[in-house]
N, CA and C atoms as a LAMMPS dump frame, in Angstrom:
ITEM: TIMESTEP
0
ITEM: NUMBER OF ATOMS
471
ITEM: BOX BOUNDS ff ff ff
-5.0000000000000000e+02 5.0000000000000000e+02
-5.0000000000000000e+02 5.0000000000000000e+02
-5.0000000000000000e+02 5.0000000000000000e+02
ITEM: ATOMS id mol type element x y z
1 1 1 N 250.168 459.202 307.341
2 1 2 C 249.025 459.843 306.73
3 1 3 C 248.311 458.798 305.875
4 2 1 N 247.041 458.545 306.158
5 2 2 C 246.316 457.562 305.361
6 2 3 C 245.86 458.196 304.046
7 3 1 N 245.312 457.359 303.158
8 3 2 C 244.953 457.793 301.813
9 3 3 C 243.935 458.936 301.83
10 4 1 N 242.992 458.891 302.752
11 4 2 C 241.961 459.929 302.865
12 4 3 C 242.58 461.259 303.298
13 5 1 N 243.476 461.216 304.289
14 5 2 C 244.159 462.421 304.751
15 5 3 C 245.034 463.007 303.65
16 6 1 N 245.716 462.134 302.9
17 6 2 C 246.579 462.58 301.811
18 6 3 C 245.762 463.324 300.76
19 7 1 N 244.618 462.746 300.392
20 7 2 C 243.779 463.369 299.373
21 7 3 C 243.291 464.739 299.848
22 8 1 N 242.884 464.845 301.114
23 8 2 C 242.412 466.113 301.669
24 8 3 C 243.541 467.146 301.669
25 9 1 N 244.735 466.729 302.083
26 9 2 C 245.901 467.612 302.081
27 9 3 C 246.201 468.105 300.667
28 10 1 N 246.179 467.186 299.705
29 10 2 C 246.497 467.511 298.321
30 10 3 C 245.483 468.5 297.75
31 11 1 N 244.203 468.303 298.036
32 11 2 C 243.162 469.231 297.593
33 11 3 C 243.37 470.612 298.211
34 12 1 N 243.73 470.66 299.491
35 12 2 C 243.948 471.93 300.174
36 12 3 C 245.089 472.703 299.53
37 13 1 N 246.2 472.032 299.262
38 13 2 C 247.338 472.687 298.615
39 13 3 C 246.95 473.156 297.224
40 14 1 N 246.225 472.322 296.492
41 14 2 C 245.779 472.7 295.154
42 14 3 C 244.925 473.952 295.172
43 15 1 N 244.048 474.063 296.158
44 15 2 C 243.197 475.248 296.274
45 15 3 C 243.983 476.494 296.661
46 16 1 N 245.031 476.327 297.451
47 16 2 C 245.808 477.474 297.913
48 16 3 C 246.743 478.018 296.846
49 17 1 N 247.603 477.139 296.319
50 17 2 C 248.622 477.665 295.411
51 17 3 C 249.145 476.671 294.397
52 18 1 N 248.659 475.465 294.363
53 18 2 C 249.186 474.482 293.42
54 18 3 C 250.575 474.025 293.821
55 19 1 N 251.218 473.35 292.914
56 19 2 C 252.549 472.806 293.189
57 19 3 C 253.6 473.424 292.272
58 20 1 N 253.392 474.643 291.824
59 20 2 C 254.349 475.29 290.933
60 20 3 C 255.441 475.945 291.767
61 21 1 N 256.607 475.32 291.792
62 21 2 C 257.731 475.838 292.561
63 21 3 C 258.746 476.57 291.673
64 22 1 N 258.354 476.92 290.443
65 22 2 C 259.291 477.517 289.498
66 22 3 C 259.789 478.891 289.95
67 23 1 N 259.077 479.542 290.838
68 23 2 C 259.485 480.874 291.286
69 23 3 C 260.453 480.836 292.473
70 24 1 N 260.715 479.664 293.007
71 24 2 C 261.67 479.545 294.107
72 24 3 C 263.08 479.826 293.607
73 25 1 N 263.852 480.51 294.409
74 25 2 C 265.238 480.77 294.061
75 25 3 C 266.102 479.723 294.749
76 26 1 N 266.792 478.938 293.938
77 26 2 C 267.606 477.844 294.45
78 26 3 C 269.009 477.98 293.881
79 27 1 N 269.996 477.738 294.717
80 27 2 C 271.377 477.763 294.268
81 27 3 C 271.93 476.354 294.354
82 28 1 N 272.603 475.925 293.289
83 28 2 C 273.164 474.58 293.246
84 28 3 C 274.493 474.605 292.52
85 29 1 N 275.416 473.788 292.992
86 29 2 C 276.706 473.672 292.325
87 29 3 C 276.673 472.632 291.216
88 30 1 N 275.661 471.791 291.24
89 30 2 C 275.534 470.724 290.247
90 30 3 C 274.947 471.272 288.951
91 31 1 N 275.214 470.596 287.832
92 31 2 C 274.569 471.019 286.584
93 31 3 C 273.05 470.901 286.728
94 32 1 N 272.341 471.868 286.159
95 32 2 C 270.886 471.869 286.261
96 32 3 C 270.319 470.7 285.459
97 33 1 N 269.424 469.957 286.085
98 33 2 C 268.754 468.833 285.436
99 33 3 C 267.272 468.988 285.656
100 34 1 N 266.488 468.765 284.621
101 34 2 C 265.047 468.894 284.727
102 34 3 C 264.387 467.63 284.192
103 35 1 N 263.516 467.046 284.99
104 35 2 C 262.826 465.811 284.616
105 35 3 C 262.116 465.958 283.278
106 36 1 N 261.397 467.05 283.092
107 36 2 C 260.617 467.199 281.86
108 36 3 C 261.486 467.503 280.648
109 37 1 N 262.675 468.054 280.852
110 37 2 C 263.629 468.154 279.742
111 37 3 C 264.022 466.756 279.278
112 38 1 N 264.179 465.848 280.229
113 38 2 C 264.516 464.456 279.902
114 38 3 C 263.357 463.776 279.174
115 39 1 N 262.134 464.023 279.621
116 39 2 C 260.961 463.47 278.932
117 39 3 C 260.947 463.966 277.487
118 40 1 N 261.132 465.262 277.305
119 40 2 C 261.132 465.846 275.953
120 40 3 C 262.248 465.254 275.099
121 41 1 N 263.415 465.075 275.693
122 41 2 C 264.56 464.538 274.954
123 41 3 C 264.293 463.122 274.46
124 42 1 N 263.608 462.326 275.25
125 42 2 C 263.382 460.923 274.91
126 42 3 C 262.131 460.687 274.062
127 43 1 N 261.185 461.6 274.109
128 43 2 C 259.934 461.427 273.362
129 43 3 C 260.119 461.844 271.903
130 44 1 N 259.302 461.235 271.049
131 44 2 C 259.325 461.56 269.618
132 44 3 C 258.135 462.46 269.278
133 45 1 N 258.227 463.14 268.16
134 45 2 C 257.153 464.047 267.746
135 45 3 C 255.862 463.3 267.429
136 46 1 N 255.943 462.003 267.223
137 46 2 C 254.759 461.188 266.926
138 46 3 C 254.151 460.563 268.179
139 47 1 N 254.714 460.844 269.342
140 47 2 C 254.289 460.193 270.586
141 47 3 C 253.064 460.848 271.222
142 48 1 N 252.294 459.995 271.895
143 48 2 C 251.199 460.43 272.759
144 48 3 C 251.673 460.212 274.193
145 49 1 N 251.634 461.281 274.989
146 49 2 C 252.179 461.276 276.347
147 49 3 C 251.07 461.352 277.384
148 50 1 N 251.201 460.563 278.444
149 50 2 C 250.364 460.686 279.634
150 50 3 C 251.249 461.165 280.77
151 51 1 N 250.85 462.258 281.415
152 51 2 C 251.574 462.762 282.579
153 51 3 C 250.706 462.55 283.81
154 52 1 N 251.164 461.694 284.721
155 52 2 C 250.433 461.365 285.946
156 52 3 C 250.843 462.34 287.046
157 53 1 N 249.861 462.939 287.701
158 53 2 C 250.151 463.928 288.739
159 53 3 C 250.605 465.233 288.128
160 54 1 N 249.912 465.664 287.107
161 54 2 C 250.323 466.81 286.301
162 54 3 C 250.258 468.146 287.02
163 55 1 N 249.548 468.191 288.165
164 55 2 C 249.444 469.449 288.901
165 55 3 C 248.781 470.513 288.052
166 56 1 N 249.378 471.692 287.992
167 56 2 C 248.846 472.788 287.189
168 56 3 C 249.214 472.703 285.725
169 57 1 N 249.917 471.642 285.337
170 57 2 C 250.237 471.414 283.93
171 57 3 C 251.343 472.277 283.358
172 58 1 N 251.953 473.104 284.188
173 58 2 C 252.963 474.035 283.682
174 58 3 C 254.083 473.324 282.93
175 59 1 N 254.538 472.221 283.471
176 59 2 C 255.685 471.53 282.87
177 59 3 C 255.333 470.873 281.538
178 60 1 N 254.204 470.177 281.479
179 60 2 C 253.914 469.497 280.209
180 60 3 C 253.476 470.477 279.126
181 61 1 N 252.978 471.633 279.517
182 61 2 C 252.649 472.633 278.502
183 61 3 C 253.899 473.127 277.783
184 62 1 N 255.049 473.058 278.452
185 62 2 C 256.291 473.498 277.801
186 62 3 C 256.806 472.474 276.796
187 63 1 N 256.456 471.19 276.979
188 63 2 C 256.956 470.169 276.045
189 63 3 C 255.898 469.704 275.052
190 64 1 N 254.644 470.039 275.279
191 64 2 C 253.552 469.586 274.408
192 64 3 C 253.728 469.963 272.935
193 65 1 N 254.289 471.129 272.604
194 65 2 C 254.443 471.452 271.185
195 65 3 C 255.322 470.461 270.415
196 66 1 N 256.157 469.718 271.125
197 66 2 C 257.042 468.762 270.451
198 66 3 C 256.458 467.35 270.417
199 67 1 N 255.186 467.192 270.794
200 67 2 C 254.542 465.879 270.833
201 67 3 C 253.272 465.881 269.987
202 68 1 N 252.824 464.681 269.623
203 68 2 C 251.573 464.562 268.868
204 68 3 C 250.381 464.962 269.737
205 69 1 N 250.303 464.387 270.941
206 69 2 C 249.205 464.698 271.86
207 69 3 C 249.669 464.448 273.286
208 70 1 N 249.153 465.233 274.218
209 70 2 C 249.543 465.132 275.618
210 70 3 C 248.302 465.137 276.5
211 71 1 N 248.262 464.207 277.457
212 71 2 C 247.182 464.144 278.439
213 71 3 C 247.809 464.264 279.821
214 72 1 N 247.289 465.178 280.621
215 72 2 C 247.726 465.311 282.004
216 72 3 C 246.587 464.933 282.923
217 73 1 N 246.858 464.052 283.893
218 73 2 C 245.832 463.674 284.869
219 73 3 C 246.307 464.036 286.268
220 74 1 N 245.337 464.324 287.12
221 74 2 C 245.662 464.639 288.503
222 74 3 C 244.477 464.269 289.378
223 75 1 N 244.768 463.895 290.607
224 75 2 C 243.752 463.5 291.575
225 75 3 C 243.002 464.704 292.147
226 76 1 N 243.595 465.871 292.058
227 76 2 C 243.014 467.078 292.635
228 76 3 C 242.174 467.842 291.613
229 77 1 N 240.908 468.089 291.969
230 77 2 C 240.049 468.913 291.113
231 77 3 C 240.652 470.307 290.941
232 78 1 N 241.164 470.866 292.042
233 78 2 C 241.725 472.214 292.002
234 78 3 C 242.925 472.296 291.069
235 79 1 N 243.779 471.293 291.119
236 79 2 C 244.949 471.279 290.236
237 79 3 C 244.512 471.249 288.774
238 80 1 N 243.518 470.43 288.467
239 80 2 C 243.046 470.329 287.084
240 80 3 C 242.43 471.651 286.63
241 81 1 N 241.742 472.348 287.52
242 81 2 C 241.199 473.664 287.159
243 81 3 C 242.331 474.63 286.808
244 82 1 N 243.399 474.617 287.609
245 82 2 C 244.565 475.459 287.317
246 82 3 C 245.168 475.054 285.973
247 83 1 N 245.302 473.754 285.746
248 83 2 C 245.871 473.262 284.484
249 83 3 C 245.03 473.709 283.292
250 84 1 N 243.717 473.641 283.42
251 84 2 C 242.836 474.055 282.319
252 84 3 C 242.951 475.554 282.048
253 85 1 N 243.115 476.349 283.097
254 85 2 C 243.342 477.79 282.911
255 85 3 C 244.672 478.029 282.198
256 86 1 N 245.708 477.31 282.628
257 86 2 C 247.012 477.437 281.977
258 86 3 C 246.936 477.009 280.517
259 87 1 N 246.169 475.962 280.246
260 87 2 C 245.993 475.498 278.866
261 87 3 C 245.289 476.56 278.033
262 88 1 N 244.255 477.159 278.586
263 88 2 C 243.517 478.201 277.862
264 88 3 C 244.458 479.346 277.473
265 89 1 N 245.34 479.71 278.382
266 89 2 C 246.295 480.792 278.121
267 89 3 C 247.371 480.399 277.119
268 90 1 N 247.606 479.099 276.953
269 90 2 C 248.667 478.631 276.053
270 90 3 C 248.203 478.475 274.612
271 91 1 N 246.909 478.296 274.401
272 91 2 C 246.343 478.071 273.063
273 91 3 C 246.882 476.823 272.38
274 92 1 N 247.346 475.847 273.13
275 92 2 C 247.84 474.606 272.525
276 92 3 C 246.655 473.693 272.202
277 93 1 N 246.596 473.174 270.966
278 93 2 C 245.464 472.333 270.57
279 93 3 C 245.638 470.853 270.905
280 94 1 N 246.824 470.455 271.306
281 94 2 C 247.133 469.026 271.46
282 94 3 C 247.309 468.586 272.917
283 95 1 N 246.593 469.245 273.832
284 95 2 C 246.713 468.934 275.259
285 95 3 C 245.319 468.813 275.863
286 96 1 N 245.179 467.835 276.759
287 96 2 C 243.932 467.674 277.502
288 96 3 C 244.274 467.39 278.959
289 97 1 N 243.554 468.022 279.878
290 97 2 C 243.724 467.784 281.309
291 97 3 C 242.454 467.162 281.866
292 98 1 N 242.627 466.087 282.654
293 98 2 C 241.488 465.352 283.192
294 98 3 C 241.676 465.055 284.673
295 99 1 N 240.589 465.172 285.422
296 99 2 C 240.601 464.742 286.814
297 99 3 C 240.507 463.222 286.805
298 100 1 N 241.542 462.554 287.303
299 100 2 C 241.583 461.092 287.226
300 100 3 C 242.615 460.557 288.205
301 101 1 N 242.318 459.416 288.778
302 101 2 C 243.261 458.724 289.652
303 101 3 C 244.154 457.814 288.818
304 102 1 N 245.397 457.696 289.223
305 102 2 C 246.306 456.774 288.528
306 102 3 C 246.006 455.322 288.881
307 103 1 N 245.111 455.103 289.845
308 103 2 C 244.716 453.735 290.185
309 103 3 C 243.808 453.118 289.13
310 104 1 N 243.117 453.953 288.37
311 104 2 C 242.236 453.474 287.306
312 104 3 C 242.271 454.497 286.178
313 105 1 N 243.203 454.306 285.264
314 105 2 C 243.397 455.247 284.163
315 105 3 C 242.368 454.947 283.074
316 106 1 N 241.556 455.922 282.764
317 106 2 C 240.431 455.737 281.851
318 106 3 C 240.792 455.805 280.382
319 107 1 N 241.786 455.044 279.986
320 107 2 C 242.183 454.954 278.583
321 107 3 C 242.382 453.487 278.232
322 108 1 N 242.261 453.155 276.945
323 108 2 C 242.428 451.751 276.55
324 108 3 C 243.869 451.269 276.712
325 109 1 N 244.018 449.969 276.731
326 109 2 C 245.349 449.346 276.809
327 109 3 C 246.196 449.784 275.618
328 110 1 N 247.484 449.928 275.861
329 110 2 C 248.474 450.245 274.821
330 110 3 C 248.238 451.59 274.14
331 111 1 N 247.604 452.529 274.812
332 111 2 C 247.235 453.805 274.196
333 111 3 C 248.397 454.797 274.127
334 112 1 N 249.246 454.818 275.152
335 112 2 C 250.277 455.851 275.252
336 112 3 C 251.651 455.331 274.846
337 113 1 N 252.425 456.225 274.222
338 113 2 C 253.807 455.914 273.848
339 113 3 C 254.76 456.232 274.995
340 114 1 N 254.425 457.256 275.765
341 114 2 C 255.259 457.696 276.884
342 114 3 C 254.342 458.003 278.069
343 115 1 N 254.751 457.551 279.258
344 115 2 C 254.067 457.909 280.499
345 115 3 C 255.108 458.523 281.425
346 116 1 N 254.771 459.685 281.982
347 116 2 C 255.673 460.337 282.935
348 116 3 C 254.944 460.543 284.257
349 117 1 N 255.713 460.503 285.338
350 117 2 C 255.157 460.743 286.672
351 117 3 C 256.26 461.31 287.547
352 118 1 N 256.103 462.563 287.928
353 118 2 C 257.118 463.215 288.758
354 118 3 C 256.514 463.568 290.112
355 119 1 N 257.045 462.952 291.159
356 119 2 C 256.622 463.218 292.541
357 119 3 C 255.128 462.984 292.736
358 120 1 N 254.6 461.975 292.073
359 120 2 C 253.176 461.656 292.2
360 120 3 C 253.006 460.148 292.333
361 121 1 N 252.026 459.722 293.098
362 121 2 C 251.782 458.278 293.2
363 121 3 C 251.261 457.73 291.875
364 122 1 N 251.643 456.496 291.588
365 122 2 C 251.154 455.852 290.368
366 122 3 C 250.944 454.375 290.645
367 123 1 N 250.088 453.772 289.851
368 123 2 C 249.814 452.348 289.939
369 123 3 C 250.582 451.676 288.805
370 124 1 N 251.605 450.917 289.136
371 124 2 C 252.487 450.322 288.126
372 124 3 C 251.724 449.428 287.148
373 125 1 N 250.74 448.682 287.637
374 125 2 C 249.963 447.811 286.744
375 125 3 C 249.165 448.629 285.74
376 126 1 N 248.622 449.748 286.188
377 126 2 C 247.866 450.61 285.272
378 126 3 C 248.797 451.258 284.248
379 127 1 N 249.969 451.69 284.689
380 127 2 C 250.94 452.265 283.755
381 127 3 C 251.303 451.229 282.7
382 128 1 N 251.593 450.011 283.128
383 128 2 C 251.943 448.94 282.183
384 128 3 C 250.792 448.652 281.223
385 129 1 N 249.573 448.742 281.705
386 129 2 C 248.401 448.456 280.865
387 129 3 C 248.218 449.504 279.763
388 130 1 N 248.347 450.796 280.1
389 130 2 C 248.081 451.845 279.108
390 130 3 C 249.291 452.172 278.234
391 131 1 N 250.465 451.703 278.621
392 131 2 C 251.687 451.963 277.856
393 131 3 C 251.828 450.93 276.754
394 132 1 N 252.101 451.393 275.527
395 132 2 C 252.229 450.419 274.438
396 132 3 C 253.494 449.581 274.596
397 133 1 N 253.582 448.523 273.837
398 133 2 C 254.646 447.526 273.984
399 133 3 C 256.043 448.132 273.914
400 134 1 N 256.239 449.084 273.021
401 134 2 C 257.545 449.727 272.88
402 134 3 C 257.615 451.05 273.641
403 135 1 N 256.657 451.273 274.533
404 135 2 C 256.549 452.549 275.224
405 135 3 C 257.62 452.772 276.273
406 136 1 N 257.642 453.991 276.772
407 136 2 C 258.654 454.43 277.724
408 136 3 C 257.969 455.019 278.957
409 137 1 N 258.365 454.544 280.148
410 137 2 C 257.858 455.086 281.404
411 137 3 C 259 455.789 282.113
412 138 1 N 258.822 457.079 282.381
413 138 2 C 259.822 457.872 283.087
414 138 3 C 259.209 458.377 284.384
415 139 1 N 259.937 458.191 285.491
416 139 2 C 259.433 458.656 286.779
417 139 3 C 260.57 459.211 287.623
418 140 1 N 260.235 460.202 288.421
419 140 2 C 261.155 460.764 289.41
420 140 3 C 260.357 460.854 290.7
421 141 1 N 260.814 460.176 291.732
422 141 2 C 260.044 460.076 292.964
423 141 3 C 260.89 460.441 294.177
424 142 1 N 260.209 460.801 295.234
425 142 2 C 260.825 460.937 296.55
426 142 3 C 260.015 460.07 297.5
427 143 1 N 260.641 459.675 298.589
428 143 2 C 259.937 458.807 299.533
429 143 3 C 260.423 459.095 300.946
430 144 1 N 259.922 458.296 301.87
431 144 2 C 260.314 458.458 303.267
432 144 3 C 261.825 458.304 303.44
433 145 1 N 262.462 457.525 302.584
434 145 2 C 263.895 457.273 302.717
435 145 3 C 264.742 458.302 301.966
436 146 1 N 264.102 459.249 301.278
437 146 2 C 264.849 460.252 300.535
438 146 3 C 265.696 461.088 301.494
439 147 1 N 266.95 461.243 301.16
440 147 2 C 267.901 462.01 301.981
441 147 3 C 267.997 461.459 303.399
442 148 1 N 267.878 460.146 303.52
443 148 2 C 267.905 459.495 304.829
444 148 3 C 269.186 459.821 305.592
445 149 1 N 270.309 459.91 304.883
446 149 2 C 271.571 460.223 305.552
447 149 3 C 271.523 461.585 306.25
448 150 1 N 270.835 462.55 305.663
449 150 2 C 270.711 463.876 306.279
450 150 3 C 269.782 463.805 307.494
451 151 1 N 268.691 463.058 307.363
452 151 2 C 267.751 462.912 308.48
453 151 3 C 268.431 462.258 309.68
454 152 1 N 269.255 461.263 309.416
455 152 2 C 269.968 460.569 310.497
456 152 3 C 270.98 461.512 311.151
457 153 1 N 271.73 462.241 310.328
458 153 2 C 272.756 463.135 310.855
459 153 3 C 272.168 464.235 311.74
460 154 1 N 271.015 464.772 311.354
461 154 2 C 270.399 465.86 312.11
462 154 3 C 269.372 465.374 313.132
463 155 1 N 269.151 464.05 313.127
464 155 2 C 268.207 463.417 314.057
465 155 3 C 266.807 464.029 313.988
466 156 1 N 266.385 464.361 312.793
467 156 2 C 265.018 464.857 312.554
468 156 3 C 264.735 464.823 311.05
469 157 1 N 263.493 465.084 310.717
470 157 2 C 263.128 465.151 309.301
471 157 3 C 262.104 464.154 308.905
C-alpha cells in the first residue's frame, strides 16, 4: 500500500468509526498492560506531551489531567473531529487536538517533554527535534513482521 492509498484508507476508517477498540471483548492470560498507563506513569505533572497518531483522543484524554498540557496530532481530519468532540465532552482545559502530519510537526525545537506514538507512523528526526534534551519518547508499534511466527505457521496473514 503506497502512502496515498494508506492516507485514503485511514481517512475512510476515521469517517466510519475511528480507531477506538475499547469496546472489544478480549480474553488474555497475561497481566493487562496499557501503553498510555505507561506514558502516565513516566510523565511528570509539569510535562508537556505530544501524542502522534492520537486518533479520537480517547486515550490521552484519560491521562491529560495528570499533565501540564497535552497536544494530540493525527493525519486524519475525521479523527481530529472525533477527538475535538471528545474533548468538548471532557471539559479539559489543557488539551489541544490538531490535524498534522508527523513528517512536519508544527512546533518549535525542544518544545515537548514527552512524545508518545502508539501504532502510528512517526518521523524520528522530527520527534528528536521537538523533544527537549531530557525528554522521553515512548512508542508501541506493529509492523509487517509482527507475529511472524504465527503467519509462518498458518501460511497466511
